[in-house]
C-alpha positions as CSV (number, residue, x, y, z in Angstrom):
1,M,-27.8,-82.8,22.6
2,S,-29.4,-84.7,19.8
3,L,-33.1,-84.6,19.5
4,L,-33.3,-88.4,19.5
5,S,-32.3,-88.2,23.2
6,F,-35.6,-86.5,24.0
7,A,-37.9,-88.1,21.3
8,H,-40.0,-91.1,21.5
9,P,-38.2,-93.9,19.7
10,E,-41.4,-95.8,18.8
11,V,-43.5,-94.2,16.1
12,I,-47.1,-95.4,15.8
13,T,-47.9,-95.7,12.1
14,I,-50.7,-96.6,9.9
15,G,-51.0,-97.0,6.1
16,P,-52.9,-94.5,3.9
17,D,-55.3,-97.2,2.7
18,S,-56.6,-98.0,6.2
19,N,-59.9,-96.5,7.3
20,V,-60.4,-93.7,9.8
21,A,-62.1,-96.0,12.3
22,E,-59.0,-98.2,12.4
23,A,-56.8,-95.1,13.0
24,A,-59.2,-93.9,15.8
25,K,-59.0,-97.4,17.4
26,L,-55.2,-97.4,17.3
27,M,-55.1,-93.9,18.8
28,A,-57.3,-94.9,21.6
29,E,-55.4,-98.1,22.3
30,E,-52.0,-96.2,22.3
31,N,-53.5,-93.2,24.1
32,I,-52.1,-90.8,21.5
33,G,-53.5,-87.9,19.5
34,S,-52.0,-88.7,16.1
35,V,-50.6,-91.4,13.9
36,V,-48.0,-91.0,11.3
37,V,-49.2,-92.2,7.9
38,A,-46.3,-94.2,6.4
39,I,-45.5,-96.4,3.4
40,D,-42.5,-98.7,3.9
41,N,-41.5,-96.8,7.1
42,K,-41.4,-93.5,5.2
43,P,-43.8,-90.8,6.4
44,V,-46.3,-89.5,3.8
45,G,-48.7,-87.7,6.1
46,I,-50.1,-87.5,9.6
47,L,-53.7,-88.0,11.0
48,T,-54.6,-86.2,14.2
49,D,-57.6,-86.4,16.4
50,R,-58.4,-82.9,15.2
51,D,-58.3,-84.1,11.6
52,I,-60.8,-86.8,12.4
53,V,-63.2,-84.4,14.1
54,I,-63.1,-81.7,11.5
55,R,-62.6,-83.7,8.3
56,V,-64.7,-86.8,9.1
57,V,-67.2,-86.2,11.9
58,H,-68.0,-82.6,11.1
59,E,-68.4,-83.5,7.4
60,G,-70.7,-86.4,8.2
61,L,-68.4,-89.0,6.6
62,D,-68.4,-92.6,7.7
63,P,-65.2,-93.5,9.5
64,Q,-65.6,-97.1,8.5
65,T,-65.4,-96.3,4.8
66,T,-63.3,-93.1,4.7
67,L,-59.7,-93.8,3.9
68,I,-56.9,-92.1,5.8
69,N,-55.4,-91.0,2.5
70,D,-58.5,-88.8,1.9
71,V,-58.4,-86.9,5.2
72,M,-54.8,-87.0,6.4
73,S,-52.7,-83.8,6.7
74,R,-50.1,-83.9,3.9
75,N,-48.1,-80.8,4.9
76,L,-45.9,-83.1,7.0
77,V,-42.8,-81.5,8.4
78,T,-40.1,-83.9,9.5
79,L,-37.0,-83.4,11.6
80,G,-33.7,-85.0,10.8
81,Q,-32.4,-87.3,13.5
82,G,-29.2,-85.4,13.9
83,I,-30.9,-82.1,14.7
84,E,-30.2,-80.6,18.1
85,L,-33.0,-79.9,20.6
86,F,-32.8,-76.1,20.2
87,E,-32.9,-76.3,16.4
88,A,-36.0,-78.5,16.8
89,L,-37.6,-75.9,19.1
90,E,-36.8,-73.2,16.5
91,V,-38.6,-75.3,13.8
92,M,-41.6,-75.7,16.1
93,K,-41.8,-72.0,16.7
94,N,-41.5,-71.1,13.0
95,K,-43.8,-73.8,11.6
96,G,-46.4,-73.6,14.4
97,L,-47.0,-77.3,14.4
98,R,-47.2,-79.6,17.4
99,R,-46.0,-82.9,16.1
100,Y,-42.9,-84.0,14.2
101,P,-41.8,-87.4,12.9
102,I,-38.0,-87.8,13.0
103,V,-36.3,-89.3,10.0
104,D,-32.9,-90.6,9.2
105,R,-30.9,-89.7,6.0
106,D,-33.0,-92.1,3.9
107,N,-36.3,-90.6,5.2
108,N,-37.0,-93.7,7.3
109,L,-38.9,-93.0,10.6
110,S,-36.6,-93.1,13.6
111,G,-38.6,-91.3,16.3
112,F,-41.4,-88.8,17.1
113,F,-41.2,-85.5,18.9
114,S,-44.1,-83.3,20.0
115,L,-44.9,-80.1,21.9
116,D,-46.0,-82.3,24.8
117,D,-42.4,-83.6,25.0
118,V,-41.2,-80.0,25.2
119,L,-43.6,-79.2,27.9
120,Y,-42.5,-82.3,29.8
121,L,-38.8,-81.3,29.5
122,L,-39.6,-77.8,30.7
123,G,-41.5,-79.2,33.7
124,L,-38.5,-81.3,34.6
125,E,-36.2,-78.3,34.4
126,M,-38.5,-76.0,36.4
127,S,-38.7,-78.8,39.1
128,A,-34.9,-78.9,39.3
129,V,-34.7,-75.1,39.6
130,A,-37.4,-75.2,42.3
131,R,-35.4,-77.7,44.3
132,I,-32.4,-75.4,44.2
133,I,-34.4,-72.3,45.2
134,E,-36.5,-74.0,47.9
135,P,-33.8,-74.5,50.6
136,S,-32.8,-70.8,50.5
137,G,-36.5,-70.0,50.6
């Protein structure tokens, strides 16, 4: 099954010239732990709550004047929208990253997939198995 079947179709993005305070506000409003940094719907980086804590708060920088471009993670790994779920899981295992923007052939954002999505899917599968086992108890 295609990864897009399991991914979030809406990708929360912000521009690299926005400040960190704007990103933190957006993350709080959307109840998310990261935003994809994009230019013209093409991902150029990612800013996580951890990036904000380590690269801004810990360093004593002002979130109102610090630009996302200066503190975002640039080692962005994307997944192609045609990739299968198990291929995506293999990438997650090999790269050791938790969050992946999904892109189309032209590198335009088309979804977002995270470790949290994997854990949710596993929970659903375990629940289904438990319902099968329970009656034979």
